[in-house]
N, C-alpha and C positions, 0 to 999 in steps of 0.2 A: 793849606797855605797856597796851593796853586790857584784858588779862586781869587786871592788877593793879587796874585801875579797877573791874572787875566784882567782884573779891574784896573791895575796899573797900566796895562797895555791900552785898554779902552779909554782911560782918562789921559792917555798920552804922557804918562809919567815915566814910561820906559820905552825906548825906541828899539824895536826888534830888527835884527840884521836882515837885509834884503834876501840873503841866502835862505834864511828860515822861512820867509814868506813864499819864496819860489818853491821850496820843497813842500810846504803845506798845500799850496795850490796844486802842485803836481801830484801829490798823494791822493787828493780828492778826485782830480780828473782821471788819474790812472785807475783808481778803484772802480769808477763808474763807466769808463770808456769801453766800447765793445772790442777794442783791440787789446790783446793780452799776450805777454811773452810766454807764459805757461798757462794754456787754457784749462779752465776747470772742467769743461765738458769732456775733454780728452783724458785728463789725468786725475780727475776727481779731486779729493781733498788736497793732494799734492799741488794742484794748480793754484792754491791760495798762497803758496810760498813766496811768490814774487810780490803779491799784494802786501803780505806781512813784512817783507823786506823793506818796501817803500815806507810803510808806516813806522818801522823800527828806526829808519834813518830820521824821519820827522821827529819821533819821540826823543832821540838823542839830541837833536838840535833844539828842541823845546826845553829839555833839561838844561842844556848849556845856557840858553837864554834866561831861564829861571835862576841859575847860579849867578849869572852876570847881574841880574836884578838884585839878588840878595847881597852881593858884594857892594853894590851901589848904595843899598840901605845902610850898610855898616859904615860907609865913608861920609855919611851926611851928618 
């Protein structure tokens, strides 16, 4: 059902909160930026913990947006 949610965003049927957009962009930039809070080269696999944390925050906000969209479908 998430594909219908993404289509609703694309078709502008659902307005995503600005916070979610900011976190999504920040997650992508932080993942590919050369600056890292916990560098993978020094700590190995443990260095991915901060990257996973940023993506977990985005996943939680994405799920919140999807719930808001589903509630909106029920009220129509």
